[in-house]
C-alpha positions in Angstrom: -1.4 9.8 18.7 1.1 8.8 16.0 3.9 10.6 17.8 3.0 8.8 21.0 3.1 5.4 19.2 6.5 6.2 17.7 7.8 7.2 21.1 6.6 4.0 22.7 8.0 1.9 19.9 11.3 3.8 20.1 11.5 3.3 23.8 10.8 -0.4 23.5 13.5 -0.7 20.9 16.0 1.2 23.0 15.1 -0.9 26.0 15.3 -4.2 24.1 19.0 -3.9 23.2 20.8 -6.2 25.6 23.4 -4.5 27.8 24.2 -7.3 30.1 24.5 -11.1 30.0 21.1 -11.6 31.5 17.8 -11.1 29.8 16.3 -7.8 31.1 13.0 -8.0 33.0 11.1 -6.2 30.3 12.5 -8.5 27.6 11.5 -11.6 29.6 8.0 -10.2 29.8 7.9 -9.6 26.0 9.2 -13.2 25.5 6.2 -14.4 27.4 4.0 -12.6 25.0 5.8 -14.0 21.9 8.0 -11.1 20.9 11.4 -12.6 20.3 13.2 -10.1 18.0 16.1 -9.5 17.8 17.2 -12.7 19.5 18.0 -16.0 17.8 15.7 -19.1 18.2 18.5 -20.8 20.2 18.6 -17.9 22.6 14.9 -18.0 23.1 14.9 -21.8 23.5 17.6 -21.5 26.2 15.5 -18.9 28.0 12.4 -21.1 28.1 14.0 -24.5 28.7 17.0 -23.9 30.9 16.2 -20.4 32.4 19.9 -19.8 32.6 22.1 -16.8 32.0 22.8 -16.2 28.3 26.1 -14.6 27.2 26.2 -11.7 24.7 28.2 -13.8 22.2 25.0 -15.8 21.5 23.1 -12.7 20.3 22.2 -13.2 16.7 19.6 -12.1 14.2 16.5 -14.3 14.0 17.1 -17.6 12.1 14.2 -17.0 9.7 16.2 -14.2 7.9 19.4 -16.1 7.3 18.4 -17.9 4.0 16.4 -15.3 2.3 17.4 -14.8 -1.4 17.1 -11.5 -3.0 14.7 -11.6 -6.0 14.7 -8.7 -8.4 11.2 -7.6 -9.2 10.2 -7.5 -12.8 8.8 -4.1 -13.9 5.3 -3.9 -15.1 4.8 -5.2 -18.7 3.9 -3.0 -21.7 0.6 -4.8 -21.8 -0.2 -3.9 -18.2 0.8 -0.3 -18.7 -1.3 -0.2 -21.9 -4.3 -1.6 -20.1 -3.8 1.0 -17.3 -3.7 3.9 -19.6 -6.5 2.5 -21.8 -8.8 2.4 -18.7 -7.8 5.9 -17.6 -8.7 7.1 -21.1 -12.0 5.1 -21.0 -12.8 6.7 -17.6 -12.4 10.2 -19.0 -14.4 9.3 -22.2 -17.2 7.6 -20.4 -17.4 10.4 -17.8 -17.5 13.0 -20.6 -20.3 11.0 -22.4 -22.3 10.9 -19.2 -22.0 14.7 -18.8 -23.9 15.1 -22.0 -27.1 14.3 -20.0 -28.8 16.8 -17.7 -29.4 14.3 -14.9 -25.7 13.2 -14.6 -23.2 14.9 -12.4 -19.6 14.2 -11.4 -19.3 12.8 -7.9 -15.5 13.5 -7.5 -15.3 16.4 -5.1 -12.1 17.6 -6.7 -13.9 18.3 -10.0 -16.9 20.6 -10.8 -20.3 19.0 -11.1 -20.0 19.1 -14.9 -16.3 18.9 -15.7 -14.6 19.6 -19.0 -12.3 17.0 -20.5 -9.2 19.0 -19.8 -10.1 19.2 -16.1 -10.5 15.4 -15.8 -7.2 14.8 -17.7 -5.4 17.4 -15.6 -6.6 15.8 -12.3 -5.7 12.3 -13.4 -2.3 13.5 -14.6 -1.6 15.3 -11.3 -2.9 12.6 -9.0 -1.8 9.5 -10.8 1.4 11.0 -12.1 2.5 12.2 -8.7 1.6 8.9 -7.1 3.3 6.7 -9.7 6.4 8.9 -9.7 6.6 8.7 -5.9 6.2 4.9 -5.9 8.7 4.5 -8.7 11.3 6.5 -6.8 11.5 3.8 -4.1 10.2 0.7 -5.8 9.9 -0.9 -9.2 6.3 -0.7 -10.3 5.2 -4.2 -11.0 2.2 -5.8 -12.6 0.9 -6.7 -9.1 1.1 -3.1 -8.0 -0.9 -1.8 -11.0 -3.6 -4.5 -10.7 -5.7 -2.9 -7.9 -5.8 0.4 -9.9 -6.7 -1.5 -13.0 -9.5 -3.4 -11.3 -10.9 -0.2 -9.7 -10.7 1.7 -13.0 -12.5 -1.1 -14.8 -15.3 -1.0 -12.2 -15.5 2.8 -12.6 -15.7 2.6 -16.4 -18.4 -0.2 -16.1 -20.4 2.0 -13.7 -20.1 5.0 -16.0 -21.4 2.9 -18.9 -24.4 1.8 -16.8 -25.1 5.5 -15.8 -25.0 6.5 -19.5 -27.4 3.7 -20.5 -29.9 4.8 -17.8 -29.4 8.4 -18.7 -30.3 7.7 -22.3 -33.6 6.3 -21.3 -34.6 8.9 -18.6 -32.8 12.2 -19.2 -32.4 15.0 -21.8 -29.2 16.0 -23.5 -27.7 19.3 -22.1 
């Protein structure tokens, strides 16, 4: 299905490149549905208002991209990275504390039902390390990029602590 979508998009892109002074029929149809790229606003305006032949010399990138300023992204702060690693450590610690009770089991399918600390650390290192390395290869990792992971990790640690509190009341130690 993805291949079919790519082929259709590629075909539309190929067909959308103007080769004559007139707007191709398929492009006119796309204009009517609101797809104007890669034509300028003036070009589109002339199509709708005057319905006249447009010359190739008026082909231009869309106006909205002319005045965009490049803004260098700030890398994630030391405080954000510290919070990220603190929550990863808290997740391993709270999971390990929960494993001390006979009614608590790990739900992560990549880990055994009662994982050891080294297994949890290895999994986190492999998964998060690979992911962060891959992202950092193409983008600067920013505070905003780390925030969703920090929020999810905080929820996971909170849930682990609730599980431990319930286990203390209802379960036996292993």
